[in-house]
DRENGUTOR-362211 format. One record per atom (N, C-alpha, C): x, y, z; residue in three letters. Coordinates in steps of 0.001 Angstrom, whole numbers, plus 500000, padded with zeros to 6 digits. Atoms other than C-alpha are relative to their C-alpha. Layout:
XYZala ...
***
This chain:
500499498985499818unk 500242500051500071unk 500567501499499991unk 499421498301499877unk 500492503812499529unk 500476500577500454unk 500506499714499036unk 501155506122502081unk 500449501611499876unk 499537498189500473unk 501539510397501379unk 499304500600501665unk 500940498933498845unk 501117512602504341unk 500773501287499370unk 500619498801500943unk 500022515767503069unk 501018501175501123unk 500408499074499254unk 501569518625505052unk 499419500912500504unk 500236498949499218unk 499954521351507127unk 499448500377500881unk 500419499884498476unk 498102523209509667unk 500416498681501314unk 499448500765499796unk 497426519611510288unk 499538498920498872unk 499603500810500738unk 498777516608508565unk 498480499145499208unk 500866500784501287unk 496321514774505807unk 501072498560499909unk 499039501398499932unk 497828510956505941unk 499546499445498912unk 500371500433500758unk 496594509647502892unk 500122498449499531unk 499993501698499783unk 496337505490502867unk 499840499130498570unk 500812501163501149unk 495650503217498921unk 500718499182500552unk 499553501398500528unk 495996499889498383unk 500559500384498541unk 499515499337501654unk 498423499784495177unk 499563499759499508unk 500960500991500593unk 496454497697493526unk 498580501026499200unk 500589499542500696unk 494288500481493170unk 500390501329499868unk 499384498533500865unk 496114503699492607unk 500092500338498908unk 499436499609501680unk 495460505529489857unk 498624499705499319unk 500841500679500572unk 491798503734489215unk 498751501093500542unk 501087498770499081unk 488321506124489959unk 498789498872499685unk 501205500628500225unk 485202504179490565unk 498253500473500698unk 501108499453500270unk 481269504747490528unk 499294499809501129unk 501278501236499602unk 478608503718492275unk 498686500845500100unk 500756499077499528unk 475897506228491607unk 500046501285499798unk 499365499411500439unk 476284509687491858unk 501061500117500768unk 497834500116498595unk 479455508822494579unk 501297499717499129unk 499471500330500867unk 482624508951493167unk 501284499496500936unk 498372500069499879unk 485959507469493980unk 501155500048499553unk 498861499405500589unk 489077508657492751unk 501151499664500229unk 498707500259499213unk 492124507400493994unk 500783500335499109unk 498754499404500525unk 494679509987492460unk 501557499560500541unk 498494499408500888unk 498065509306491694unk 501165500897501362unk 499615498445499203unk 498899512637493095unk 499921501136501461unk 500235499623498911unk 497288512406496371unk 499891498392500772unk 499573501129499512unk 498196508778497213unk 501167499959500273unk 498320501289500351unk 501524507236495741unk 500878501552500634unk 498522499337499524unk 504637508530497859unk 500801498417500261unk 499267501533499649unk 505951505328499674unk 499269499112500323unk 500177501603499845unk 505472501839499491unk 500510499263501235unk 499821499919498110unk 504932500905503217unk 498904498176500157unk 500423501472499660unk 504310497349504228unk 499203499876501159unk 500577500286499426unk 501688496271506537unk 499323500261501012unk 499280500051498589unk 503610496326509887unk 500479501828499857unk 500372498380500896unk 504411499911508630unk 499309501246499977unk 500494498561500219unk 501736501821507597unk 499047499605501731unk 501049499910498810unk 499671500162511286unk 500957501244500478unk 499177499064499563unk 503197502123513136unk 499441501278499344unk 500517498390500234unk 502245505046510846unk 498900500714500133unk 501229499433499477unk 499059505575511090unk 499944500350501556unk 499766499384499120unk 499812505397514627unk 500451500604500642unk 499559498662499414unk 501698508012515392unk 500135500497499391unk 501631498201499863unk 499516510681513460unk 499454499764500678unk 501827499968499578unk 496333509323514854unk 500911501173501618unk 499493499359498818unk 498711511319518363unk 500913501097499780unk 499413498069501073unk 499372514349515841unk 499444500486499744unk 501004498993499749unk 495942515572515700unk 499682500182498630unk 499596500335501690unk 496368513853511772unk 498330499629500078unk 500799500453501106unk 493542513489509158unk 500457498930499505unk 500124501620500389unk 493115509818507870unk 498737500837498341unk 500931500238501716unk 491913509216503627unk 500409499010499296unk 499321501546501119unk 492229505476503070unk 498939499254499528unk 500707500843501197unk 491168503381500382unk 500518499069500080unk 499779501542501000unk 490891499900499378unk 500145498617501847unk 499911500658498989unk 491054496468502083unk 501311500050500479unk 498942500123499210unk 494446496158503075unk 499518501270500657unk 499081498517498824unk 495001499991504382unk 498878499835500870unk 501359500003498767unk 491008499260506101unk 500969499342501157unk 500245500870499503unk 492148496974507463unk 501168499992500563unk 498479499899499187unk 496264498200508795unk 498753501379500462unk 500402499068498922unk 493445501019510263unk 499562499579500981unk 500189500668499139unk 491688498980511825unk 500935499700501151unk 498602500998499225unk 494963496952513693unk 500851501727500963unk 499040497974499336unk 496351501077514597unk 498890500370500437unk 500459499905498753unk 493730501284516306unk 498978501270499750unk 500404498594500517unk 492262504709514782unk 498333499614498684unk 501489499774500946unk 488686503526512619unk 499166498118500815unk 500999501033499770unk 486013500851513770unk 498757500051499381unk 501233500942500877unk 483645498680511644unk 498760501609498991unk 500585499444501067unk 481365501229511075unk 500128501784499577unk 500607498303500731unk 483158504450510195unk 500539499456498559unk 498986500823501744unk 484164502233506706unk 498172500019499415unk 500713500113500636unk 481904503015503923unk 500418499452498703unk 499614500197501258unk 482057501054500177unk 499350500717498940unk 501013499419501688unk 481593502601496683unk 500403498990499293unk 500256500300501041unk 481373500310493781unk 501281498367501000unk 499125500828499379unk 482569497656496969unk 501628499415500526unk 498629499758499554unk 485986498924497547unk 499812501701501589unk 499997500055498557unk 486211499802501553unk 500141502011499632unk 499138498069499631unk 487336503987502603unk 499416500536500532unk 500961498515498586unk 486841506611505330unk 500791500451500319unk 499212498498499671unk 487571509888506258unk 499579500146501382unk 500107499644498378unk 488854510387509652unk 500282501415500845unk 499745499087499479unk 489047513766511115unk 499783499584501499unk 499881500216498314unk 490788512986515318unk 499707501456500118unk 
***
C-alpha cells in the first residue's frame, strides 16, 4: 500500500492499496478517485502502515484511507471502527478527523 503525508496546519494522511492507486470507482452519484498525486508516495508494508497510522493519530492528523488492506491496517492501528467504513463499488474507504 502507499502512504502520503500532506503537510499542512494538520497533517492529512492518505493511504491506499497499491493495486487501486490511479483508478476511479463510481456508484450512482458517488465517485471515489484514487489519484496518484494524492495517494502515491512511500510504498509500505502492512506493519509499517500500522505504525505510521498510530504515530500520526497522536499528532492530530486527518486520514483518508482506501482499499481493503489499508482499511485493515487502520483497524489494527485502532484509529477506526468497522462502523466508520463506507464502500463505493465494493471498495472500502473512510475519512477520519481525530
